[in-house]
Structure formats: structure tokens, C-alpha cells
N, C-alpha and C positions, 0 to 999 in steps of 0.2 A: 492316306486314304482321304478322298474328297467325295462328298455326296453332292448330288445336284438336286435341287428342289425348286420348282417353279422357275426354271431358267437361271437360278443363282447357284453358285458353288458355295457350299457350306461345309464346315468341319464337323465330324461327329463329336459327341461330348467328350470322349476319351482323348481325342486329339487336342481339343480345346484345353483340357486339364493339363496335358503334357506340355502344351505350348506355354501355358501360364506358370506352371509350377515345376516343370522338369518331369522327366519320366519317373514312374514309381520305382522301378528297378534300375539303379545306376543312372547314367545319363548326366548331362550337364545341368548344373543348377540354373534356375531361371534368372534372367537379368532383372535386377530390381532397381527402381528409380530411387535416387536419394532425395531426401527432403530438401527444401530450399535452404540455402545457407543463410540462416538468420542468427544474429548475435544473441547469445543466451546470457541472461543476467542471473546472478545469485539472488536469493530471496532478500538478503540484506540490502543489496544495491537497489532492487526494485522498490522496497519500502522507503529507502532514502530518497529516491526520485519522487515518489508520491508525497512524502512529507515536505519536500522542497516546494512542490507546486501548491501545497495547501498552506504553506507558511505565509504569514502576513508580510507585506512589503516593509523593507527596512525604514526606520523612522529617522528623520533628520535630527541633528543635535538639539535644535530648538524644541522639537516635539518631545524628545527624551527629557530635556530639562523641565519642561512644563509638566510632564507626567510625574517626574520625581518630586517637584514642588507640590503638586496636588496631593501626592501620597504623604509628604511631610506635613502639609497643612492638616490633613485628616488625622494624622497621629497626634499633632499638637492639640487639636480640638478634643480628641478622645482623652488625652492625658489631663487637660484642663477640667473636663467634666469629672473625671475620677478624683482629682484634687478637691474640687468643690464638694463632691459627695462626702469625702473623708472629713473635710472641715466642718460640714454640717453635722455629721455624726459625732464628732468630738465635742461640739458645742452643746449637744444634748447630754453629754456626760457619760455615755455608754462606751463600752469597749469598741475599738476600731475593728471594722470587718476585715476579714483576711483577703 
């Protein structure tokens, strides 16, 4: 059934519904368009990709050594201060702090 309105052929609402979704009683199911084929990632892989992009650039051996030496120097300084505190406390004659 086709209606004509203002010189244009139009379909009645029921025909539009049947064309889009198939007839209510029997009939062929409507053709459905598939989504675009896009690769799907698991959540784990997606997080891994995000973490990789946020990770700092790898350091050269020289930078790694310098950083390690700085950490060791800091630890030596901390231990030296602790030793001096213990020696001062022992000279006063009191018990050593824990």
C-alpha cells in the first residue's frame, strides 16, 4: 500500500514498521546491519596498553648506576647519623635507645 501526499509517494506507518522489523505475524525477519569489524581487547590487555604508554622511558645504564649510587649515599648518610646519635647517647651514660 502506498500513499501519495503532496506529489510524493509515502508508506503508511504499518508498512514502515514491517519494512524495518518484519511483519508482526510471520514473515521474514528484517535485514540487520552488522557492526563494524573492530578488534576487541580484553580489559587486561587494554589496561596493559595504557600502563605501557604511561610508563617512563627506560633509563640508560649510566643513569641507573647514578641513581643506585645516590640511594646508597643516602643510606650511608642515614646510618652515619644513627651511629653518631647512639655514640652520643652512650657517652651520657644512659641506656641505648631501641
